[in-house]
C-alpha positions as YAML, in Angstrom:
chain: A
units: angstrom
residues:
- id: 1
  name: MET
  ca: [88.20, 122.73, 80.71]
- id: 2
  name: PRO
  ca: [88.56, 126.27, 79.32]
- id: 3
  name: GLU
  ca: [87.06, 126.88, 75.93]
- id: 4
  name: HIS
  ca: [89.41, 127.63, 73.06]
- id: 5
  name: PRO
  ca: [87.58, 129.58, 70.35]
- id: 6
  name: SER
  ca: [90.71, 129.45, 68.20]
- id: 7
  name: VAL
  ca: [90.67, 125.64, 67.93]
- id: 8
  name: PRO
  ca: [90.38, 124.80, 64.24]
- id: 9
  name: PRO
  ca: [87.34, 122.70, 63.32]
- id: 10
  name: ARG
  ca: [89.54, 119.80, 62.13]
- id: 11
  name: VAL
  ca: [91.22, 119.66, 65.57]
- id: 12
  name: ALA
  ca: [87.84, 119.71, 67.33]
- id: 13
  name: GLU
  ca: [86.66, 116.94, 65.00]
- id: 14
  name: SER
  ca: [89.80, 114.91, 65.77]
- id: 15
  name: ALA
  ca: [89.22, 115.38, 69.50]
- id: 16
  name: GLY
  ca: [85.72, 113.97, 69.19]
- id: 17
  name: TRP
  ca: [86.95, 111.08, 67.09]
- id: 18
  name: ILE
  ca: [89.72, 110.19, 69.56]
- id: 19
  name: ARG
  ca: [87.27, 110.33, 72.47]
- id: 20
  name: GLY
  ca: [84.83, 108.08, 70.64]
- id: 21
  name: VAL
  ca: [87.46, 105.55, 69.56]
- id: 22
  name: VAL
  ca: [89.01, 105.36, 73.03]
- id: 23
  name: GLY
  ca: [85.54, 104.80, 74.51]
- id: 24
  name: GLN
  ca: [84.80, 102.02, 72.00]
- id: 25
  name: LEU
  ca: [88.13, 100.35, 72.68]
- id: 26
  name: HIS
  ca: [87.59, 100.58, 76.43]
- id: 27
  name: ARG
  ca: [84.12, 99.00, 76.14]
- id: 28
  name: ARG
  ca: [85.46, 96.26, 73.85]
- id: 29
  name: LEU
  ca: [88.28, 95.43, 76.27]
- id: 30
  name: ARG
  ca: [85.79, 95.19, 79.13]
- id: 31
  name: GLN
  ca: [83.78, 92.67, 77.09]
- id: 32
  name: VAL
  ca: [86.87, 90.47, 76.84]
- id: 33
  name: ASP
  ca: [87.28, 90.41, 80.64]
- id: 34
  name: ASN
  ca: [86.82, 87.25, 82.64]
- id: 35
  name: ALA
  ca: [83.99, 85.82, 80.49]
- id: 36
  name: GLU
  ca: [81.88, 88.77, 81.71]
- id: 37
  name: ILE
  ca: [81.62, 87.22, 85.18]
- id: 38
  name: LEU
  ca: [82.65, 90.50, 86.78]
- id: 39
  name: THR
  ca: [80.91, 93.83, 86.33]
- id: 40
  name: PRO
  ca: [82.95, 96.89, 85.29]
- id: 41
  name: THR
  ca: [82.69, 98.18, 88.88]
- id: 42
  name: GLN
  ca: [83.96, 94.91, 90.34]
- id: 43
  name: THR
  ca: [86.85, 94.88, 87.87]
- id: 44
  name: ALA
  ca: [87.65, 98.51, 88.71]
- id: 45
  name: VAL
  ca: [87.79, 97.71, 92.45]
- id: 46
  name: LEU
  ca: [90.07, 94.72, 91.87]
- id: 47
  name: ASN
  ca: [92.34, 96.84, 89.67]
- id: 48
  name: ARG
  ca: [92.43, 99.64, 92.25]
- id: 49
  name: LEU
  ca: [93.37, 97.24, 95.05]
- id: 50
  name: HIS
  ca: [96.06, 95.72, 92.83]
- id: 51
  name: ARG
  ca: [97.44, 99.10, 91.79]
- id: 52
  name: GLU
  ca: [97.11, 101.07, 95.05]
- id: 53
  name: GLY
  ca: [97.10, 98.40, 97.73]
- id: 54
  name: PRO
  ca: [94.74, 97.76, 100.64]
- id: 55
  name: GLY
  ca: [92.02, 100.18, 101.69]
- id: 56
  name: THR
  ca: [88.85, 100.49, 103.71]
- id: 57
  name: GLN
  ca: [85.36, 100.26, 102.29]
- id: 58
  name: ALA
  ca: [84.97, 104.03, 102.77]
- id: 59
  name: GLU
  ca: [88.25, 104.75, 100.95]
- id: 60
  name: LEU
  ca: [87.29, 102.48, 98.06]
- id: 61
  name: ALA
  ca: [83.82, 104.03, 97.81]
- id: 62
  name: ALA
  ca: [85.31, 107.53, 97.69]
- id: 63
  name: ALA
  ca: [87.92, 106.53, 95.11]
- id: 64
  name: GLU
  ca: [85.27, 104.91, 92.87]
- id: 65
  name: HIS
  ca: [82.76, 107.76, 93.45]
- id: 66
  name: VAL
  ca: [80.01, 105.47, 94.76]
- id: 67
  name: ARG
  ca: [78.02, 105.30, 97.99]
- id: 68
  name: GLN
  ca: [79.35, 103.09, 100.76]
- id: 69
  name: GLN
  ca: [76.27, 100.87, 100.46]
- id: 70
  name: SER
  ca: [77.04, 100.27, 96.77]
- id: 71
  name: MET
  ca: [80.66, 99.50, 97.60]
- id: 72
  name: ALA
  ca: [79.53, 97.09, 100.33]
- id: 73
  name: ALA
  ca: [77.53, 95.15, 97.72]
- id: 74
  name: THR
  ca: [80.46, 95.12, 95.28]
- id: 75
  name: LEU
  ca: [82.86, 93.95, 98.00]
- id: 76
  name: GLY
  ca: [80.36, 91.29, 99.11]
- id: 77
  name: VAL
  ca: [80.36, 89.72, 95.64]
- id: 78
  name: LEU
  ca: [84.16, 89.90, 95.33]
- id: 79
  name: ASP
  ca: [84.51, 88.41, 98.81]
- id: 80
  name: SER
  ca: [82.13, 85.55, 97.96]
- id: 81
  name: LEU
  ca: [84.28, 84.77, 94.90]
- id: 82
  name: GLY
  ca: [87.34, 84.53, 97.15]
- id: 83
  name: TYR
  ca: [89.08, 87.60, 95.68]
- id: 84
  name: LEU
  ca: [89.46, 89.57, 98.92]
- id: 85
  name: ASN
  ca: [91.06, 89.41, 102.35]
- id: 86
  name: ARG
  ca: [89.64, 91.41, 105.22]
- id: 87
  name: THR
  ca: [91.77, 92.22, 108.26]
- id: 88
  name: ARG
  ca: [91.46, 94.53, 111.22]
- id: 89
  name: ASP
  ca: [93.53, 97.70, 111.00]
- id: 90
  name: PRO
  ca: [96.32, 97.31, 113.60]
- id: 91
  name: ALA
  ca: [96.22, 101.05, 114.29]
- id: 92
  name: ASP
  ca: [92.43, 101.15, 114.73]
- id: 93
  name: GLY
  ca: [90.76, 97.81, 115.47]
- id: 94
  name: ARG
  ca: [87.35, 99.22, 114.48]
- id: 95
  name: ARG
  ca: [88.44, 99.58, 110.84]
- id: 96
  name: VAL
  ca: [88.52, 96.69, 108.39]
- id: 97
  name: VAL
  ca: [91.21, 96.81, 105.73]
- id: 98
  name: ILE
  ca: [90.44, 95.14, 102.42]
- id: 99
  name: SER
  ca: [93.15, 93.67, 100.22]
- id: 100
  name: LEU
  ca: [93.39, 91.21, 97.35]
- id: 101
  name: SER
  ca: [93.69, 87.53, 98.12]
- id: 102
  name: ASP
  ca: [96.13, 85.48, 96.07]
- id: 103
  name: LEU
  ca: [93.19, 84.45, 93.87]
- id: 104
  name: GLY
  ca: [92.16, 88.11, 93.48]
- id: 105
  name: ALA
  ca: [95.68, 89.11, 92.40]
- id: 106
  name: LYS
  ca: [95.83, 86.20, 89.95]
- id: 107
  name: THR
  ca: [92.45, 87.26, 88.56]
- id: 108
  name: VAL
  ca: [93.61, 90.85, 87.96]
- id: 109
  name: ILE
  ca: [96.76, 89.63, 86.24]
- id: 110
  name: GLY
  ca: [94.71, 87.15, 84.20]
- id: 111
  name: ILE
  ca: [92.25, 89.85, 83.09]
- id: 112
  name: ARG
  ca: [95.11, 92.14, 82.02]
- id: 113
  name: GLN
  ca: [96.83, 89.30, 80.18]
- id: 114
  name: HIS
  ca: [93.59, 88.36, 78.44]
- id: 115
  name: ARG
  ca: [93.03, 91.99, 77.38]
- id: 116
  name: ASP
  ca: [96.61, 92.27, 76.10]
- id: 117
  name: GLU
  ca: [96.31, 89.01, 74.17]
- id: 118
  name: TRP
  ca: [93.03, 90.10, 72.57]
- id: 119
  name: LEU
  ca: [94.43, 93.49, 71.64]
- id: 120
  name: ALA
  ca: [97.67, 92.02, 70.26]
- id: 121
  name: ALA
  ca: [95.67, 89.61, 68.09]
- id: 122
  name: ALA
  ca: [93.43, 92.44, 66.87]
- id: 123
  name: LEU
  ca: [96.45, 94.61, 66.01]
- id: 124
  name: THR
  ca: [98.05, 91.71, 64.15]
- id: 125
  name: ASP
  ca: [94.86, 90.72, 62.32]
- id: 126
  name: GLU
  ca: [93.64, 94.21, 61.40]
- id: 127
  name: LEU
  ca: [96.74, 96.30, 60.72]
- id: 128
  name: THR
  ca: [99.55, 96.19, 58.22]
- id: 129
  name: GLU
  ca: [103.11, 96.61, 59.49]
- id: 130
  name: ASP
  ca: [103.08, 100.25, 58.35]
- id: 131
  name: GLU
  ca: [99.76, 100.91, 60.11]
- id: 132
  name: LEU
  ca: [101.02, 99.26, 63.28]
- id: 133
  name: GLU
  ca: [104.12, 101.45, 63.18]
- id: 134
  name: THR
  ca: [101.89, 104.53, 62.80]
- id: 135
  name: VAL
  ca: [99.94, 103.48, 65.90]
- id: 136
  name: ARG
  ca: [103.18, 102.87, 67.81]
- id: 137
  name: ARG
  ca: [104.46, 106.34, 66.91]
- id: 138
  name: ALA
  ca: [101.18, 107.94, 68.04]
- id: 139
  name: LEU
  ca: [101.17, 106.27, 71.49]
- id: 140
  name: PRO
  ca: [103.66, 108.63, 73.22]
- id: 141
  name: LEU
  ca: [101.67, 111.58, 71.89]
- id: 142
  name: LEU
  ca: [98.37, 110.23, 73.22]
- id: 143
  name: GLN
  ca: [100.06, 109.39, 76.52]
- id: 144
  name: ARG
  ca: [101.32, 112.97, 76.80]
- id: 145
  name: ILE
  ca: [97.78, 114.25, 76.30]
- id: 146
  name: ALA
  ca: [96.37, 111.75, 78.82]
- id: 147
  name: GLN
  ca: [98.87, 112.88, 81.46]
- id: 148
  name: ARG
  ca: [98.09, 116.57, 80.98]
...
């Protein structure tokens, strides 16, 4: 990221605050997940398979920036929980393609629903209607920054 010496101190302070708050919220949402049965890495792999579809162990390791041995351990746990299907690649029988089982897909959906329910309750409990509207108006702006 190029440095911008002309960034006013209040903007730099806001940037740090946003980063910190987003990190706190992300950690808090992970705590709500699946009674903490799954690690963040296991949850990330399930989410990736749900979002992007089947892949090989090597592809998943590269996408998650971990060694193949680490991914093998993660996949072993997810497989033992019944969250994965493994099939031979029809184009190359030496490759094993990993996808979500029905239980794995239901788990991902359940985790997302649980996160959404927790966050909706927190928004309702902690914010006034005016504050909630302020947050709603800020979301497209934060999304624009995130997609930069």
